[in-house]
Structure formats: structure tokens, C-alpha cells
C-alpha positions as CSV (number, residue, x, y, z in Angstrom):
1,M,0.3,-0.1,-0.1
2,Q,1.6,3.2,-0.8
3,N,0.9,6.8,1.0
4,L,0.1,9.4,-1.2
5,N,0.6,12.6,1.4
6,V,4.7,12.8,0.4
7,R,6.7,14.9,2.9
8,Y,8.1,17.2,0.3
9,H,10.5,20.2,0.5
10,S,9.3,23.3,-1.1
11,D,12.0,23.1,-4.3
12,G,9.6,19.7,-4.7
13,S,12.2,17.3,-3.3
14,I,10.5,14.6,-1.8
15,D,11.4,15.0,2.4
16,F,13.3,11.3,2.8
17,D,15.4,13.2,6.5
18,F,11.5,13.3,8.0
19,Y,10.9,9.5,7.2
20,R,14.6,8.8,8.8
21,R,13.3,10.7,12.4
22,R,9.5,9.3,11.9
23,A,11.4,5.6,11.4
24,A,14.2,6.1,13.9
25,R,11.5,6.8,16.2
26,Q,9.6,3.2,16.2
27,R,12.8,1.8,16.0
28,G,13.1,2.8,19.8
29,V,9.5,2.5,20.5
30,A,9.7,-0.7,19.8
31,R,13.7,-1.0,21.3
32,R,12.0,0.0,24.3
33,A,9.6,-1.9,24.2
34,F,11.8,-5.4,23.6
35,I,13.9,-4.1,26.4
36,R,11.1,-3.6,29.3
37,R,9.3,-7.3,28.6
38,G,12.3,-8.5,29.1
39,F,13.4,-6.6,31.9
40,R,9.7,-8.0,32.9
41,L,11.0,-11.6,32.3
42,I,14.1,-11.9,34.1
43,T,12.0,-10.3,36.9
44,R,9.5,-13.2,37.2
45,A,11.9,-15.8,36.7
46,P,13.5,-16.1,40.4
47,A,9.7,-16.5,41.7
48,M,9.1,-18.5,39.2
49,L,11.3,-21.0,39.5
50,R,10.3,-20.8,43.1
51,A,7.9,-21.7,42.9
52,L,8.3,-25.1,40.9
53,V,10.2,-26.0,43.3
54,E,8.1,-24.8,46.2
55,R,5.3,-27.2,44.5
56,G,7.4,-30.4,44.7
57,S,7.1,-30.4,40.4
58,H,10.7,-30.4,40.1
59,A,12.0,-33.9,39.2
60,W,12.9,-32.1,36.0
61,L,14.8,-30.1,36.8
62,S,19.0,-29.8,37.9
63,R,20.4,-30.6,40.5
64,T,22.1,-26.9,38.9
65,V,18.8,-25.2,38.8
66,R,17.2,-26.1,41.7
67,A,20.7,-25.3,43.6
68,H,20.1,-22.4,42.3
69,V,17.0,-21.2,42.5
70,A,17.7,-22.7,46.6
71,R,20.3,-19.8,46.5
72,L,17.6,-17.6,45.3
73,S,15.6,-17.8,48.3
């Protein structure tokens, strides 16, 4: 789909800087959302592991993971 509202300079040339700035802004928004989601997952992981171990369903966990979770508690 093509945009019918193309932004031009006063001399008639296409304003590519406008589109570059807009794309950079959109990349920044996406990057911040990705980082926020990663931090949320990282901060929730220890609690999720602790809940699994406390529930007793830790047969699938290795000894190393159980030791690490015990250290976090």
C-alpha cells in the first residue's frame, strides 16, 4: 500500500529526512518495548522457578538449577 501524502521540501524534492526521523522514532519505541519485556521476564524468572520447586514438581530440574533456586530464596 502506498502513502498518497508524500512530504516534500519547498523546492519539490521528497523530504527523506522526515521519514528517516520517523523510522528512527519507531525503532526506538520498539527497542524500548523489547527491553521492558525482557526485564519483566528476567525479574519474574526467580519467583517462577521458586514456585515450581516449592510445588514439588522439580523432578525435571537438574541438581544445579535446584541449587541455584535455593540460593535465590
